[in-house]
VODREN-95365 format. One record per residue (C-alpha): x, z, y. Coordinates in steps of 0.02 Angstrom, whole numbers, padded with zeros to 5 digits, always signed. Example, Ala and Ser with C-alpha at 12.3 -4.5 7.8 and 13.67 -1.06 7.14 Angstrom:
+00615+00390-00225/+00684+00357-00053/
This chain:
+03844+03135+09877/+03876+03061+09708/+04057+03120+09705/+04001+03296+09749/+03878+03301+09601/+04012+03239+09483/+04126+03379+09539/+03992+03509+09506/+03959+03444+09329/+04146+03452+09287/+04156+03631+09352/+04004+03686+09250/+04068+03605+09088/+04241+03680+09110/+04168+03852+09137/+04061+03839+08979/+04208+03792+08871/+04317+03933+08935/+04187+04068+08908/+04124+04014+08735/+04164+04146+08597/+04296+04101+08469/+04227+04048+08300/+04264+04169+08154/+04307+04126+07977/+04162+04167+07860/+04192+04338+07779/+04133+04386+07607/+04019+04535+07591/+04120+04691+07569/+04281+04619+07643/+04368+04692+07794/+04527+04642+07886/+04678+04754+07868/+04791+04807+08009/+04890+04645+08000/+04734+04537+08003/+04732+04492+07819/+04574+04516+07718/+04568+04666+07598/+04438+04647+07461/+04333+04800+07417/+04187+04829+07300/+04056+04948+07369/+03935+05050+07268/+03761+05040+07339/+03756+05230+07349/+03924+05246+07441/+03976+05220+07620/+04101+05082+07651/+04236+05206+07705/+04229+05313+07544/+04341+05282+07392/+04258+05231+07229/+04254+05355+07082/+04337+05282+06925/+04211+05244+06788/+04251+05239+06601/+04253+05067+06525/+04103+05024+06420/+04125+05078+06239/+04274+05193+06276/+04251+05381+06258/+04336+05481+06397/+04474+05601+06345/+04408+05768+06284/+04498+05934+06271/+04483+05965+06083/+04554+06141+06097/+04379+06205+06131/+04324+06156+05955/+04347+06271+05805/+04307+06287+05620/+04284+06449+05524/+04268+06488+05339/+04202+06650+05264/+04216+06683+05075/+04106+06810+04986/+04068+06855+04806/+03892+06829+04740/+03803+06937+04612/+03842+06824+04465/+04030+06820+04496/+04029+06655+04590/+04101+06639+04765/+04010+06569+04917/+04107+06487+05058/+04011+06485+05223/+04068+06372+05365/+04038+06373+05553/+04094+06250+05685/+04053+06212+05866/+04083+06025+05843/+03916+05945+05889/+03813+05838+05771/+03840+05818+05584/+04012+05835+05505/+04086+05845+05331/+04230+05959+05281/+04342+05971+05128/+04315+06144+05052/+04448+06217+04937/+04467+06374+04833/+04650+06377+04780/+04758+06498+04682/+04874+06580+04808/+05064+06554+04815/+05073+06399+04705/+05235+06301+04711/+05245+06121+04768/+05268+06054+04590/+05140+06170+04508/+04981+06099+04435/+04846+06142+04561/+04724+06276+04505/+04561+06293+04601/+04398+06210+04652/+04366+06078+04784/+04214+05991+04857/+04156+05899+05013/+04026+05997+05110/+03912+05934+05249/+03880+06043+05402/+03724+06014+05507/+03700+06100+05675/+03865+06189+05650/+03833+06276+05484/+03848+06243+05297/+03902+06323+05133/+03952+06291+04953/+03953+06399+04795/+04094+06387+04666/+04085+06460+04490/+04240+06559+04445/+04225+06582+04256/+04358+06449+04224/+04480+06516+04354/+04613+06646+04312/+04615+06819+04390/+04712+06829+04552/+04719+06805+04739/+04644+06644+04809/+04642+06553+04974/+04474+06487+05034/+04497+06346+05158/+04405+06208+05249/+04472+06056+05342/+04380+05933+05452/+04467+05763+05454/+04410+05652+05599/+04447+05493+05500/+04302+05521+05381/+04220+05688+05426/+04125+05638+05584/+03956+05578+05521/+03855+05534+05676/+03870+05477+05857/+03869+05655+05927/+04014+05714+05820/+04115+05556+05853/+04088+05577+06041/+04178+05746+06030/+04341+05650+06035/+04433+05743+05897/+04606+05668+05878/+04668+05781+05738/+04601+05890+05597/+04524+06063+05616/+04568+06192+05482/+04527+06370+05435/+04571+06485+05289/+04539+06660+05222/+04595+06760+05071/+04488+06825+04928/+04527+06907+04759/+04436+06846+04603/+04413+06919+04430/+04372+06747+04360/+04402+06722+04174/+04510+06877+04158/+04665+06776+04113/+04818+06823+04219/+04859+06690+04348/+05041+06682+04291/+04992+06638+04112/+04868+06506+04169/+04997+06426+04284/+05127+06422+04144/+05003+06338+04026/+04949+06207+04153/+05128+06161+04197/+05179+06152+04013/+05033+06039+03969/+05079+05924+04111/+05258+05913+04047/+05202+05869+03870/+05080+05736+03932/+05213+05654+04040/+05361+05665+03922/+05303+05659+03741/+05255+05494+03659/+05208+05431+03487/+05363+05410+03379/+05468+05544+03467/+05572+05646+03342/+05498+05810+03280/+05629+05948+03300/+05541+06116+03269/+05681+06222+03341/+05673+06130+03507/+05486+06161+03523/+05499+06343+03473/+05635+06369+03602/+05529+06289+03737/+05352+06352+03699/+05368+06489+03566/+05308+06496+03387/+05175+06377+03324/+05039+06394+03193/+04998+06263+03063/+04813+06224+03061/+04713+06113+02939/+04715+05925+02962/+04537+05857+02976/+04581+05671+02983/+04716+05573+02891/+04822+05612+02741/+04861+05800+02740/+05011+05771+02625/+05094+05669+02764/+05016+05733+02925/+05028+05912+02986/+04949+05995+03139/+05049+06126+03234/+04959+06229+03366/+05055+06311+03510/+04944+06451+03575/+05054+06487+03726/+05014+06316+03801/+04851+06283+03706/+04908+06117+03632/+04921+06041+03458/+05051+05918+03396/+05004+05803+03251/+05166+05766+03157/+05211+05639+03023/+05321+05751+02915/+05371+05606+02801/+05452+05513+02945/+05493+05667+03047/+05409+05608+03207/+05267+05656+03323/+05109+05554+03299/+05004+05620+03444/+04971+05775+03552/+04803+05856+03582/+04740+05979+03710/+04674+06138+03630/+04665+06181+03446/+04629+06017+03355/+04671+05954+03181/+04634+05771+03209/
């Protein structure tokens, strides 16, 4: 009887061991085995099913790429009643921006002295304007322009979020009466004055024929400071400059802008 019971116990224990489920390795939440049995790690959004791919999210602090071709800048010049000119600006860049506004004499050469007016203008909610006086500008055709530079022209978070990678520009043409002086004469004078300021120094020899050949006849005007028996003032109306000359030593003492005897 005892041997029979022992046989039954062995049979029962053997059966239990054979039928017990295999133990599994602990699996992290969100991990699933691939086809070869290895574990593939996934990160699941709480709003997504486990079999759906995740949508890429922009990194914190990085602005997604934006198509800047949809942004524009426009400038509209118009004369006011007092002879000034108003430049009006419009843009669809959001927020607050600042543009460089210019009113420039048209068709100037690269080495010409620039003739015009310039000012930074702030645009809020897409609009802004500036008024330039023209009484000191020569008569002629001008280019009114505006440029928005992303490096310094984006003034708040909304404008910076637009993602502008390069400048926006706009221009329009306008004719001005200005001072009444022809643009060609004004440009000649400005370029000549620049040459004198860069090339003539105290102690340079005074050779009247050279100066007459370059800038036309001069007019002697009274000396208001210094010894008039030694110093002479010669005014060149074509370039609106005066040379103070030491006639005893035959050399240039100083140059002055305009008609000045001292």
